[in-house]
C-alpha positions in Angstrom: -123.7 -132.7 -55.2 -126.5 -133.2 -58.6 -126.3 -130.3 -61.1 -129.3 -128.3 -61.5 -130.4 -126.7 -64.7 -131.1 -123.0 -63.5 -133.0 -120.3 -65.7 -132.0 -116.8 -65.4 -134.3 -113.8 -66.0 -132.8 -111.6 -67.1 -128.6 -111.9 -67.5 -127.9 -108.1 -67.2 -124.9 -106.6 -65.4 -126.0 -108.6 -62.1 -127.9 -111.3 -63.5 -125.1 -112.7 -65.5 -122.9 -112.6 -62.4 -125.2 -114.9 -60.7 -125.3 -116.8 -63.5 -121.6 -117.5 -63.7 -121.4 -117.9 -59.6 -123.9 -120.9 -60.5 -121.7 -122.0 -63.7 -118.9 -122.0 -61.0 -120.8 -124.6 -58.4 -121.4 -126.9 -61.3 -124.6 -126.1 -62.7 -125.8 -125.2 -65.9 -127.0 -121.6 -66.5 -129.8 -120.9 -69.2 -131.4 -117.7 -70.4 -134.1 -116.6 -72.9 -133.1 -115.1 -76.1 -136.4 -114.4 -77.0 -136.9 -110.3 -77.3 -133.6 -109.8 -75.5 -131.1 -106.7 -76.4 -128.1 -107.1 -79.1 -126.1 -106.3 -75.5 -127.6 -109.1 -73.6 -127.4 -112.1 -76.3 -123.2 -110.9 -76.6 -123.2 -110.7 -72.8 -124.7 -114.4 -72.3 -122.6 -115.6 -75.1 -119.2 -114.4 -73.9 -120.5 -116.1 -70.4 -121.4 -119.6 -72.3 -125.0 -119.3 -71.0 -127.2 -121.6 -72.9 -130.0 -120.0 -74.6 -133.5 -121.0 -75.0 -135.3 -119.3 -77.3 -138.6 -118.9 -75.3 -139.8 -118.9 -71.6 -141.6 -121.3 -72.1 -139.0 -123.6 -73.2 -136.7 -122.1 -69.5 -140.0 -123.4 -67.7 -139.8 -126.6 -69.0 -135.9 -127.2 -68.9 -135.4 -125.7 -65.4 -136.1 -126.6 -61.6 -135.1 -123.2 -60.3 -135.3 -120.0 -62.1 -133.8 -116.7 -60.4 -135.3 -113.5 -61.3 -133.2 -109.9 -61.7 -135.3 -107.5 -63.2 -136.1 -103.9 -62.9 -138.3 -103.5 -59.9 -141.0 -102.5 -61.5 -141.2 -105.8 -63.7 -140.9 -108.1 -60.9 -144.5 -108.8 -60.7 -145.2 -109.1 -64.6 -142.4 -111.6 -64.8 -143.5 -113.7 -62.1 -147.2 -113.8 -63.5 -145.5 -115.0 -67.0 -143.7 -117.7 -65.7 -146.7 -119.1 -63.8 -148.6 -118.9 -67.4 -145.9 -121.5 -68.4 -146.7 -124.3 -65.4 -143.3 -124.1 -63.7 -143.1 -126.2 -61.1 -139.6 -125.6 -59.9 -138.4 -123.3 -57.2 -138.5 -119.8 -58.0 -136.3 -117.3 -56.5 -137.4 -112.9 -57.0 -134.0 -111.7 -56.1 -135.6 -108.0 -57.4 -135.3 -104.8 -55.6 -139.0 -104.4 -53.8 -140.9 -103.7 -51.1 -141.5 -107.0 -48.5 -145.2 -106.3 -49.0 -144.5 -107.2 -52.9 -142.3 -110.1 -52.2 -145.2 -111.5 -50.1 -147.6 -110.9 -52.8 -145.6 -112.7 -55.4 -145.4 -115.7 -52.9 -148.7 -115.5 -52.5 -149.5 -116.6 -56.4 -146.7 -118.8 -56.4 -148.1 -120.7 -53.6 -151.4 -120.6 -55.3 -150.1 -122.3 -58.1 -147.9 -124.9 -56.3 -144.6 -123.2 -56.9 -141.8 -123.1 -54.5 -141.3 -119.3 -53.7 -137.9 -117.8 -52.0 -137.2 -114.3 -51.4 -133.9 -112.7 -52.3 -132.3 -109.5 -52.2 -129.1 -108.2 -53.6 -126.8 -106.2 -51.8 -123.4 -105.3 -53.4 -122.4 -104.9 -57.2 -122.5 -107.7 -59.9 -120.4 -110.6 -58.1 -117.4 -110.6 -59.5 -114.8 -110.8 -56.5 -115.7 -112.5 -53.2 -117.0 -111.2 -50.4 -118.3 -108.5 -52.2 -122.1 -109.2 -53.3 -124.5 -110.7 -51.0 -128.0 -112.9 -52.0 -129.9 -113.0 -48.8 -132.8 -115.4 -48.6 -136.1 -115.9 -47.0 -137.9 -118.9 -47.2 -138.9 -122.9 -46.4 -136.7 -123.8 -49.5 -134.0 -121.0 -49.1 -131.2 -124.0 -48.7 -131.3 -125.5 -52.0 -131.3 -121.8 -53.6 -127.8 -121.7 -51.7 -126.6 -125.1 -53.4 -126.6 -123.1 -56.6 -124.1 -120.8 -55.5 -121.5 -123.0 -53.0 -118.2 -122.0 -55.1 -118.9 -118.0 -55.4 -117.7 -115.5 -55.6 -121.7 -114.4 -55.0 -122.1 -114.7 -51.1 -125.1 -116.1 -49.8 -126.6 -115.9 -46.5 -130.4 -117.3 -45.4 -132.5 -115.1 -42.8 -135.3 -117.4 -42.2 -138.3 -118.8 -44.0 -140.4 -116.2 -43.5 -141.2 -114.7 -46.3 -140.4 -110.6 -47.0 -137.5 -110.9 -44.5 -134.8 -110.6 -47.5 -136.2 -107.7 -49.4 -137.1 -106.1 -46.2 -133.2 -106.2 -45.5 -132.4 -104.9 -49.2 -135.2 -102.1 -48.7 -133.6 -100.6 -45.6 -129.8 -101.2 -46.9 -130.3 -99.5 -50.2 -132.5 -96.8 -48.5 -129.1 -95.5 -46.8 -126.6 -96.1 -50.3 -128.9 -95.5 -53.2 -131.1 -92.6 -50.6 -127.6 -90.8 -49.9 -126.8 -90.7 -53.6 -130.0 -89.0 -54.5 -129.8 -86.1 -51.7 -126.3 -85.8 -52.9 -127.5 -85.0 -55.9 -130.3 -82.7 -54.9 -127.8 -81.0 -52.8 -125.0 -80.3 -55.4 -127.8 -79.4 -57.5 -129.5 -76.6 -55.1 -126.3 -75.0 -54.5 -125.5 -74.5 -58.8 -128.6 -73.2 -58.9 -128.1 -70.4 -56.1 -124.9 -70.1 -57.1 -122.7 -71.2 -53.8 -121.4 -74.4 -54.8 -117.6 -73.9 -54.5 -118.4 -72.1 -51.4 -120.2 -75.6 -50.0 -117.5 -78.0 -52.0 -115.0 -75.3 -50.1 -116.5 -76.0 -46.5 -117.0 -79.9 -47.4 -113.0 -80.3 -48.2 -112.5 -78.3 -44.7 -114.0 -81.7 -43.3 -112.8 -83.9 -45.8 -110.5 -83.3 -48.3 -111.5 -85.8 -50.9 -115.4 -85.3 -50.0 -116.2 -82.6 -52.7 -114.6 -84.9 -55.4 -115.7 -87.7 -54.6 -119.5 -86.5 -54.4 -119.3 -85.0 -57.8 -118.0 -88.4 -59.3 -120.7 -89.7 -57.3 -123.0 -87.8 -58.9 -121.9 -88.6 -62.4 -121.4 -92.5 -61.8 -124.9 -92.6 -61.0 -126.3 -91.7 -64.4 -125.7 -94.8 -65.6 -127.8 -97.2 -62.7 -130.5 -93.9 -62.4 -133.1 -95.5 -64.8 -132.9 -98.4 -62.4 -132.6 -97.1 -59.4 -136.4 -94.5 -59.4 -138.4 -97.4 -59.6 -136.7 -99.0 -56.3 -137.5 -95.5 -54.6 -140.7 -96.0 -55.0 -140.4 -99.4 -53.4 -138.7 -98.2 -50.3 -141.0 -95.2 -50.1 -143.7 -98.0 -49.9 -141.7 -100.1 -47.7 -141.3 -97.0 -45.0 -145.2 -96.4 -45.5 -145.9 -100.4 -43.9 -143.6 -99.4 -41.1 -145.3 -96.4 -40.3 -142.6 -93.9 -41.0 -142.5 -91.0 -43.7 -142.1 -92.0 -47.3 -141.4 -88.8 -48.8 -137.8 -88.8 -48.6 -137.8 -91.6 -51.5 -140.5 -90.7 -53.4 -138.3 -87.2 -54.0 -135.1 -89.9 -54.6 -137.4 -91.3 -57.0 -137.9 -88.2 -58.8 -134.3 -87.2 -58.5 -133.0 -90.3 -60.1 -135.9 -90.2 -62.7 -135.0 -86.4 -64.3 -131.3 -88.5 -64.4 -132.5 -91.6 -66.1 -131.8 -90.2 -69.3 -128.5 -90.6 -69.6 -129.0 -94.5 -70.0 -126.6 -96.0 -72.3 -124.1 -93.2 -72.2 -120.5 -95.1 -72.1 -119.1 -92.9 -69.6 -120.4 -91.1 -67.4 -121.1 -87.4 -68.0 -119.6 -84.0 -67.2 -121.3 -82.7 -63.6 -122.8 -79.7 -65.6 -124.5 -82.0 -67.4 -126.5 -84.0 -64.6 -127.2 -80.7 -62.9 -128.4 -79.3 -66.0 -131.1 -82.2 -66.3 -131.8 -82.2 -62.9 -132.5 -78.2 -62.5 -134.4 -78.4 -65.7 -135.9 -81.7 -66.3 -138.3 -81.2 -69.3 -135.1 -80.0 -71.4 -134.3 -82.6 -73.8 -130.8 -84.3 -73.4 
């Protein structure tokens, strides 16, 4: 197996774990330090990623680029890469709708860049059989070769661009959509003064459910800023499939209301989360 130079845009919590899987598989992992936060710089240094100062350098150095960024930034990041005449394989592993994946694929195709659609299911890939990178596109096999030694798992879904993103959207529609729904339910019960009674009734069916739900409502605040954009992508996916998009648009608003907790070192008390949900205009 030949050693590849793989660029990761950007090594956040998820991206850094993919980079480590690439290193485990005998490849070199690169990143761009220009404009990145102190936390990202420290994370990349801790895991021995090779620093390049600019995106132009990365596009010149790497034969594969893996894009892992917030959904709203996916198209812009792809366009930035194209401005630097990248000629390798571009993998969009972001939580975007199948149509956006196809649109980005069209941009890459017009520029002569090989494109692979990716969808990540699971948290950061630090242990085996916990995180899957689904891939679709004619160059998917070459991307699989970047991660042969894991712990990231990979699975190819064929040549059709958009299939990997479609699976990601459908999976997250349940996992993250349900969490948003629970946030709304608990907040509504709090507002109407029946939260204790609701928790009591939940406990009659499952003694752990109420406690686990409140913990879930608190924990999701750490990623709500990212999940909000994902809900819009899911809504767009549902609309394209001929289904109502309203539920996930509401989930977008739920996550947007609690996105103010981004950066907190520990999950806030559930009462603070409910306050943010019920009074979105009130400063944190």
